[in-house]
C-alpha positions in Angstrom: 135.4 -155.7 26.2 132.6 -153.7 28.0 129.1 -153.4 27.1 128.2 -152.5 23.7 125.1 -151.2 22.3 122.6 -153.3 19.9 123.7 -151.3 16.9 127.3 -151.8 17.7 126.8 -155.4 17.9 124.9 -155.6 14.5 127.6 -153.3 13.0 130.4 -155.6 14.5 128.7 -158.9 13.4 128.1 -157.2 9.8 131.7 -156.7 9.5 132.6 -160.2 10.9 130.2 -161.8 8.6 130.6 -159.7 5.4 133.7 -162.0 4.1 131.7 -165.1 5.0 128.5 -163.5 3.5 130.4 -163.3 0.0 131.6 -166.8 0.3 128.0 -167.9 0.8 126.8 -165.7 -2.1 129.7 -167.3 -4.4 128.6 -171.0 -3.2 124.9 -170.2 -4.1 126.3 -169.2 -7.4 128.2 -172.2 -8.0 125.5 -174.6 -6.9 123.3 -172.9 -9.3 125.7 -173.4 -12.0 126.1 -177.0 -11.0 122.3 -177.7 -11.1 122.4 -176.1 -14.7 125.0 -178.5 -15.7 122.9 -181.7 -14.2 120.0 -180.3 -15.9 121.9 -179.9 -19.3 123.3 -183.7 -18.8 119.9 -185.0 -18.5 118.5 -183.0 -21.2 116.0 -180.9 -19.1 115.3 -177.3 -19.7 116.3 -175.9 -16.2 118.3 -177.2 -13.4 116.7 -175.4 -10.5 118.1 -172.9 -8.0 119.7 -172.7 -4.6 118.8 -170.1 -2.3 121.3 -169.4 0.6 120.8 -167.0 3.5 123.8 -164.9 3.6 122.7 -163.1 6.8 124.6 -165.2 9.3 123.5 -163.0 12.3 121.5 -164.9 15.0 118.3 -163.1 15.3 117.9 -162.6 19.2 114.3 -162.0 20.2 115.0 -158.9 22.6 111.5 -159.3 24.1 111.9 -162.6 25.0 115.4 -162.0 26.4 114.4 -159.1 28.5 111.3 -161.2 29.9 113.7 -164.0 30.6 116.2 -161.4 32.6 113.0 -160.1 34.8 112.2 -163.5 35.4 116.0 -164.0 36.7 115.8 -160.8 38.7 112.8 -162.1 40.5 114.4 -165.2 41.2 117.5 -163.3 42.7 119.8 -164.6 40.1 120.8 -161.4 38.5 120.7 -157.7 39.8 118.7 -154.6 38.6 121.7 -153.0 37.1 122.1 -156.4 35.4 118.7 -156.0 33.8 118.9 -152.4 33.0 122.3 -152.8 30.9 120.8 -155.6 29.0 117.7 -153.3 28.2 120.4 -150.9 26.9 121.9 -153.5 24.6 118.5 -154.6 23.4 117.8 -151.0 22.5 115.0 -150.7 25.2 116.9 -147.9 26.9 118.6 -145.0 25.5 122.5 -145.5 25.6 122.8 -141.9 27.1 120.8 -143.0 30.2 123.1 -144.3 33.0 122.1 -146.3 35.8 122.9 -143.6 38.4 120.7 -141.3 36.8 117.9 -143.8 36.4 118.3 -144.7 40.2 117.6 -140.7 40.8 114.4 -140.7 38.5 113.3 -143.7 40.2 113.6 -142.4 43.6 111.8 -139.3 42.3 109.0 -141.0 40.6 107.7 -142.3 44.0 105.7 -145.8 44.0 105.7 -147.8 40.7 102.7 -148.2 38.7 101.1 -144.8 39.5 
């Protein structure tokens, strides 16, 4: 499938979850109706409410993920291009920037930290 931007991943997840999110919303409505029926049976004024979160996308802490990747790079587990591509996926590096272009910029910058 190749690498995708963070925006593309969110859009794909939204499309995948839209039907499931709709089902979660319907389930919430049904649960609220059941709670009202139980309250009516028990002669209570209200049955309460159920609140479901239809957002089924896992929240990724991109800052922590980048920190983990940098640690993996320092340990020799992943390469610099892998960290670079992850930075693009997490929206930290513009999609228009390529690894090759960045290599040229790095070589022109001189020592890091200046």
